[in-house]
Phi, psi and omega in degrees: 000132182286127177280140172252153183296137173248134178291146180298324180300322180289320179299315182291334180279315184279322178053042178278110187278161174063022173254148178276130183225163175238123176237152178224143181178194183248140183284124174275308181213160171222133178218170177141200183226189179289345182267334182201147176237140177246123183245127174269115184247138179223136179245010177086352182280347182203159176292336186275144174269156171257127178279126176257128176260122181242119179267119180301343176285342181251316180265125186292155186300321182296319178295313181298328179296328181276352177278091180235167179305128179098342180291149177256128185225158171245132184234129173250138180177188180252139178280126181227162174291139184280140177271344184257180179271157174100344178205150182268333179228161175212164181251117178273111191278139172252342180206134174233128178244131178276114178272328179201121179284160174225115182302114183296338181283328186248351180295119189285342183263069177288156183290077176204173181282130179245146178285153177297326179299316178295318183293331175295332179286340178236053184298342178285342181248342187296339175299343180280349176281158181298317182297312185281335170299317178297317181298316181295319178293321177295322179298316177297313183299319180290325176299312180298316182297322179298311180296321181295317180303308184290322178299315181294337179266002177084017175279156176248135178278127177242145180259113181262158187293146173273325175266127186218156176257004182240153176252099187300326184268344182072016184269340177078004182266075187234154176270127182282142175248123182206153171248005181293152173285107185288343175288322180221071181288150177293146182240149175270188184296335179270001179086004178274158178299129183268096183284354173295339178272357182280171186306313183268000179074010179200170178286128181229160184217168169283141188291147171261350182189147173264010188299310187299318177289328175298323177300319181300317180291322181296330180277022172219321184256357178077303184227116183224169171210153173244152177213098185202176181285144175226161191223135176228124179271052180267122184281073184231135180247027181282170180283001182245002186238139172228154176275336177229126181207177184245142182234142171251122186226094173281146175227131188228122172288148176070015174259132170264186185298327179290319174300321180298315179294321178300314182294317181300317180293315179299317181298310182295319179295323177299314182294318179295317179296321179297318179298316180294325183279328190244352183233035190298315182298314179295320180295320180294323175296313181293326177297315179295319179301317180294320179296322177297321179292326181298330182299331183270357183272157173291158185303317183288344181265350185286146178282147179280339181232149173284172180303309183293326176295323178294321178293317177297325179302322180293318183287328189274353185235133168291143181286130175290138178246117190226134177287155176305318182299317177296319181295322179297319179295318178300313182291319182296327181264005183284156178300315180300327180284315181294326180268009178058038177275334175292142174292322178246104183288143177267112183244339186208159172294138181109352179291144177277119185290142179256172182302322181296325178288317181298317181291326177299315181299318184283310192272329185253315187274298184274335182056041174192165178302150186231140169247115174268140180215169183061069181274160174300137181300325187294337184253012182237166187289161187295335188273359183277139187292129178285132179290147180290154184306326183283351183268130172039266184249022171081205188288353182282355182243160175235159183277065178259156177213144175233136175261128184247134181242157176293143175079346187228338182080224184295130177240334176226140172230136181198187181190164161282135184275152180282109182265351183272122187302312184296318180293320180295316180296323178298316180291324177296322177296318179296328181268003179060044176256115183298135181295323186292333178284339184242029184303322182292326178290319179293327180303324181293339176273346178269326188245096176069044179298159181206150172301138178203160185216168177187173177208169178234135175241117175288119186299317181292327177293322174300315182294326174303315181291316184293323184267340182079007178286162188256349183229130185296341179289349183260004178243009174234140186304311184228091185295140175249115183222170180309129179062024180216105173225044181286156176072000000 
């Protein structure tokens, strides 16, 4: 009878002894003596390796010589109880087939600790490490959980364009899309590049957000979400920035700012709970990795909570809801501000909050996740609903909200959208956004407008929090950053 491959995750889970099985995977390590060899095999289905016992009396010497770190092998044998420490079962091999050799002299992933900086240089191989195998599995699990959350709530997934003629954020940091010959582009009468000759007949870019198109769908289907790639041409090399990343952006008709905050809190708690319930082995590995790293840090740099404690912290606490105005007063009167410990001092209402301020509010003042809302109009996007004069601080604020987490600061940003045509046109004029370029967006305010809200969750920022890693380039398979588009 022909054996079919069994995943290592299933073998370790079922632990059915004395059966003949076939496993395939990549060699992590090989150790032993002339009498026996122990091979740690991993196929990516679990953080755990399966120990293969190879008897040189059964497996020929030439085959065993080719079993080196990085080699891909197929192993047939019987599952037995392990006699050694570190594993409960092992596979006593009767046959080993070399599927792909790995030159031990040049294979870059030798069995030792490698820096994340080095692993970014070999991003095509880093998924074979335990850490990045865990990250990839977590990325999949969170993708599934996001779709499941919205599907179970009756939301519809919509696909918004990647190529767009609009700048949703109004920031202008976009990647241009063109088929023009850049050596000799066509010119108009004023000597400017004539984009009428381009593929789309106008200037186009890679999208920074699917929000605006998501709003159009919400004003027909009521509750929708997008989940797709977005692009920002921001020349930043920080550990929090990517030029290409993924965004989850729900848009909901008939939701006000309070409904929006309710959904954001429910959504984040669902994702954290899903990770704890379904990714326990990977989380425990990442938790241990993070604790080991903490040992080398200075006392003032150490985290107060472990990775798993931070995840539990999200589930165990209701999110504090605080207006921007209240937060400014808290920050202005705080010890770090008075003693000039903040890098960016808070001196006046209207300041744009930085990560250090957000983390202070979460970790030191409220000691729980925080949702800030009602931000100054001047520092927010044109599409956010202007608060009525009788609300809080009057017309100077908009119904915007940000969700702040420990260790990371802002994780979600959103708002109630401006559904009133006159107010929206007024804000577009202030932001110098031409009405004719956004005619389709304005039409939704002319024909059956409705109160509606939405938010954006950066997928990689979520993964930073869930995995406990410190650099956003390590939670996406192939990071795109300034002067780096390798692989």
